[in-house]
Backbone bond lengths (Angstrom), bond angles and torsions (degrees), N, CA, C in turn:
res aa  C-N    CA-C-N  psi(-1)  N-CA   C-N-CA  omega(-1)  CA-C   N-CA-C  phi
1 X - - - 1.436 - - 1.515 107.60 -
2 X 1.313 116.76 128.84 1.451 121.28 177.87 1.528 110.88 -69.48
3 X 1.306 116.59 142.59 1.470 120.84 -175.62 1.525 113.26 -62.60
4 X 1.342 117.73 -21.16 1.463 120.52 -179.07 1.545 111.97 -68.60
5 X 1.310 116.98 -11.48 1.460 120.87 -178.01 1.531 112.92 -89.03
6 X 1.309 118.09 -5.58 1.474 120.77 179.10 1.518 109.94 -74.60
7 X 1.309 115.77 130.90 1.468 121.32 178.21 1.522 108.62 -134.21
8 X 1.327 116.18 168.89 1.471 119.22 -173.05 1.518 114.47 -83.56
9 X 1.338 118.26 -24.67 1.463 118.46 -178.96 1.526 111.28 -157.09
10 X 1.306 116.25 175.36 1.474 122.59 -175.49 1.535 111.28 -64.78
11 X 1.330 117.01 -38.65 1.468 120.52 179.13 1.529 110.63 -61.74
12 X 1.307 117.39 -44.45 1.467 120.66 178.98 1.527 110.86 -66.56
13 X 1.334 116.71 -35.84 1.468 120.09 177.63 1.522 110.83 -62.49
14 X 1.323 116.39 -45.54 1.470 120.95 178.54 1.529 110.72 -62.55
15 X 1.326 116.91 -44.19 1.461 121.25 179.32 1.528 110.15 -61.68
16 X 1.316 117.23 -42.90 1.476 120.73 178.97 1.518 110.67 -62.24
17 X 1.316 115.98 -41.96 1.461 120.98 179.50 1.537 111.09 -61.67
18 X 1.324 116.77 -48.35 1.472 121.32 -176.24 1.528 113.30 -75.09
19 X 1.327 117.23 -42.13 1.453 120.32 -173.09 1.527 114.34 -90.72
20 X 1.321 117.17 -23.11 1.465 120.05 -175.12 1.530 112.20 -112.57
21 X 1.318 116.53 -60.02 1.470 120.53 -173.32 1.519 113.82 -71.81
22 X 1.318 117.15 -45.67 1.462 120.04 -177.34 1.523 113.15 -59.10
23 X 1.338 120.28 -48.36 1.460 118.47 179.26 1.527 113.10 -59.53
24 X 1.311 118.07 -35.95 1.462 120.94 178.83 1.518 111.77 -70.34
25 X 1.309 116.59 -42.35 1.474 120.80 177.33 1.530 110.31 -65.63
26 X 1.327 117.27 -40.64 1.461 122.42 178.23 1.527 110.20 -58.66
27 X 1.323 116.59 -48.95 1.472 121.31 179.44 1.513 111.41 -63.30
28 X 1.309 117.59 -40.00 1.461 121.48 178.88 1.528 110.65 -61.90
29 X 1.326 117.67 -46.00 1.470 121.00 179.52 1.537 110.80 -64.69
30 X 1.327 117.67 -41.21 1.462 119.89 178.72 1.513 111.42 -65.02
31 X 1.309 118.45 -35.10 1.459 121.10 178.76 1.524 111.66 -66.10
32 X 1.330 116.63 -20.30 1.458 122.32 177.29 1.529 112.28 -94.00
33 X 1.339 116.04 6.17 1.447 120.59 179.23 1.516 114.69 84.10
34 X 1.312 116.41 13.08 1.468 120.99 179.44 1.516 109.77 -93.89
35 X 1.309 116.93 171.43 1.462 121.84 -176.20 1.528 113.45 -71.26
36 X 1.295 118.59 -22.38 1.466 121.72 -175.97 1.506 109.59 125.83
37 X 1.294 117.90 -161.67 1.463 122.84 -178.44 1.519 109.90 -133.78
38 X 1.314 115.24 161.66 1.455 121.49 172.83 1.513 108.39 -147.70
39 X 1.312 115.87 166.42 1.452 120.62 176.72 1.521 106.29 -95.60
40 X 1.322 116.03 105.52 1.449 120.65 -177.43 1.527 112.51 -93.93
41 X 1.329 115.88 -38.89 1.461 120.57 -177.73 1.527 108.65 -146.78
42 X 1.303 115.74 147.17 1.462 121.05 172.12 1.523 107.64 -129.89
43 X 1.297 116.86 154.59 1.451 123.23 -179.79 1.518 109.10 -124.15
44 X 1.310 116.39 127.18 1.462 121.70 175.39 1.510 108.05 -120.72
45 X 1.333 115.82 123.54 1.462 120.65 177.38 1.530 107.48 -94.81
46 X 1.307 116.53 118.53 1.460 121.35 178.96 1.515 111.46 -89.69
47 X 1.337 116.64 -35.37 1.453 123.22 -177.39 1.518 107.72 -142.09
48 X 1.325 116.21 143.31 1.455 120.55 175.07 1.503 108.59 -135.52
49 X 1.320 116.58 134.65 1.458 120.56 175.71 1.519 108.26 -80.89
50 X 1.293 116.32 138.11 1.460 122.96 -174.47 1.533 111.55 -49.85
51 X 1.318 114.88 130.70 1.449 120.62 174.76 1.518 116.38 88.49
52 X 1.315 118.45 -3.81 1.469 119.81 -176.65 1.515 113.12 -87.94
53 X 1.312 117.86 -34.35 1.461 122.72 -179.71 1.511 108.82 -131.06
54 X 1.321 115.89 133.34 1.468 120.73 176.24 1.516 109.03 -119.56
55 X 1.309 116.44 139.71 1.455 122.49 174.42 1.512 107.06 -119.65
56 X 1.308 115.85 126.00 1.459 120.44 178.09 1.516 107.51 -107.46
57 X 1.315 117.05 121.24 1.454 122.76 179.95 1.524 108.70 -96.10
58 X 1.304 115.56 132.85 1.469 120.12 178.29 1.526 108.59 -125.57
59 X 1.317 116.15 152.16 1.458 120.39 -179.45 1.528 110.80 -92.03
60 X 1.312 115.81 45.90 1.460 123.06 174.41 1.511 106.60 -132.94
61 X 1.326 114.71 162.01 1.451 119.60 179.23 1.529 108.63 -91.92
62 X 1.328 117.64 119.56 1.445 123.39 175.84 1.512 108.06 -118.49
63 X 1.315 117.22 126.78 1.454 120.39 179.94 1.507 112.04 67.02
64 X 1.314 115.44 -151.98 1.479 120.96 -178.31 1.496 109.45 -96.89
């Protein structure tokens, strides 16, 4: 996960998704001749048991 995706709370994450990532993904899909993109599903993890999910943070920009 690129470090630019870290936000302080769930509200900011949703805003970033709708206002920043979605328009870029939409334009990318249209440039490929596709209909565009939409937000169909989101996943929020409230609790994780140790060792089941790992997140690796890198100091590079990956994706939007």
